[in-house]
C-alpha positions, 0 to 999 in steps of 0.5 A: 815151681818155675824154676824146675828143670823142663817145666816151661809151660808156666811162661808168663808176661809182665802181670802189670803193664807199666803205663808210661815209659821210663823218662830218665830226666822227668824230674831231674833238671841237673846239668850232668843229666842233660850233658849225659843225655848229650853224649855221642858215642863215636868210635865204637861198633854198633853193638857197644853204640846200642849198649851204651845208648842203654845205659844213658837212657835207664840212668846207668851211665857213670862218666869218667872223672880222671882220664883211664888208660888206654891197653894199647898204648898203655897213656891217660888217653882214655877220656869217655867212660866204659871205654878201654883204647884211646881214640888214636889207637883206635882209629890208627887200627881201626878197632871199637874202642870198647870191646877192642875187636877189629871191625870190617866197616870203618867206624865213625871217629870223633873229630878232635876238639880242638879242630872243632872249636877252630870251626865254630869260631871261623863259622861265627866270625863269618856270621859277624862280616856278613851285612845285616841283611845277610845275616838275617837271611842266614838265620831266615834259611836256618830256621827253614831247617837248611844246614849251616854248610847249604846256607852259607853256600847260598849267601856265598853266590848272592855276595859274589853277585854283590862283589862284582857290583862293588868292583865296578863301583871300586873302580869309579872310586879310583877314578874319582881319587884321580881326580881329586888328586889332579885338583889338588895339584892345581891348587898347589900351583895357583898357589905358588 
């Protein structure tokens, strides 16, 4: 018998090997599965992160429907499944939000959603304010694999050169306005 004590000679490998690996969204194209697959596990230690990734990969992850109570501040601030500590308490004491143990290495913490949305909105506004040629260059740089910040920095360098030229042109415009004002004064004198 395989469960007999001391019988270690009968260890077998898996009899029928799987032909393909398990895919958690093979036939399921629902929005909830896509949302669960896109979850980033932040504020947890490396071990807990691997556990949560395993749960997601094998469709064992069940998201929360309502916030849970934090075990430290006793407020309903825990919005992620399998977490026991809210983000604020975890960041304050450098704790893993899933197992609650103190960590020596700093844990990557999530950016609050409000700040992330604000930065995204500012980014979109900046893109809309660009000229058409600069906007196309920005999207071309993004397709080449450059990050948004690098592409933005490269555009700022080129836009600063153009802004210096624009400033020179603005001085000329001011002279034109003065010239027009002088003409209008002369015309008024002639009329009176």
